[in-house]
C-alpha positions in Angstrom: 24.8 39.5 33.4 24.5 36.9 36.1 26.7 37.1 39.2 26.6 34.4 41.9 28.7 34.6 45.1 29.1 31.5 47.2 29.2 32.7 50.8 28.9 29.2 52.3 31.3 26.3 52.9 29.9 23.8 50.3 30.5 24.0 46.5 27.6 25.2 44.4 26.6 24.4 40.8 25.2 27.2 38.7 23.0 26.2 35.7 21.5 28.3 32.9 19.4 27.6 29.9 16.3 28.4 27.9 13.0 26.8 27.0 12.7 25.1 23.6 9.9 25.8 21.1 8.4 22.3 21.3 9.0 21.8 25.0 12.0 20.8 26.9 15.0 22.8 28.0 18.3 23.7 26.3 20.8 23.6 29.1 24.0 25.7 28.8 27.2 24.6 30.4 27.0 24.2 34.2 29.7 25.8 36.3 30.9 24.8 39.8 31.9 27.5 42.3 33.8 26.8 45.5 33.3 28.4 48.9 34.1 32.1 48.8 34.2 32.3 45.0 32.1 34.5 42.6 31.0 33.5 39.2 30.0 36.1 36.5 28.4 35.0 33.3 27.2 37.2 30.4 24.6 36.2 27.8 23.8 37.9 24.5 20.2 38.1 23.4 19.8 39.3 19.8 17.7 42.4 19.1 14.3 41.3 17.8 14.5 37.8 19.4 11.2 36.0 20.0 10.0 35.4 23.5 11.4 31.8 23.8 14.7 32.9 22.4 15.0 35.8 24.9 13.8 34.1 28.1 16.6 32.6 30.2 16.3 30.4 33.3 18.9 30.1 36.1 19.5 27.7 39.0 21.9 27.3 41.9 22.2 24.1 44.0 24.7 22.7 46.5 26.6 19.6 45.3 25.8 16.6 47.5 24.7 18.7 50.5 21.2 18.8 51.9 21.6 21.8 54.2 20.7 25.4 53.3 23.0 27.3 50.9 24.4 30.8 51.5 24.6 32.6 48.2 24.1 36.0 46.7 22.6 36.3 43.2 22.6 39.4 41.0 21.0 39.6 37.5 21.4 42.7 35.4 20.3 43.5 31.9 22.3 45.9 29.7 21.3 47.2 26.4 
């Protein structure tokens, strides 16, 4: 489970995805979070999934702002 809290004043965009077998990146839907908001996303990885199927990548960036962001990120795995 991915949780991102935007502690700053600028909107943030949260991206998630996974690597593809022959290179590239499968990007899941990006989500915008406003100042003071928290986003929680859950991802299901099937039992017995291969390494590329079970490795996720996440990113957070400010929309149109070049200053530093103030965010809190938590990533937990449940079985």
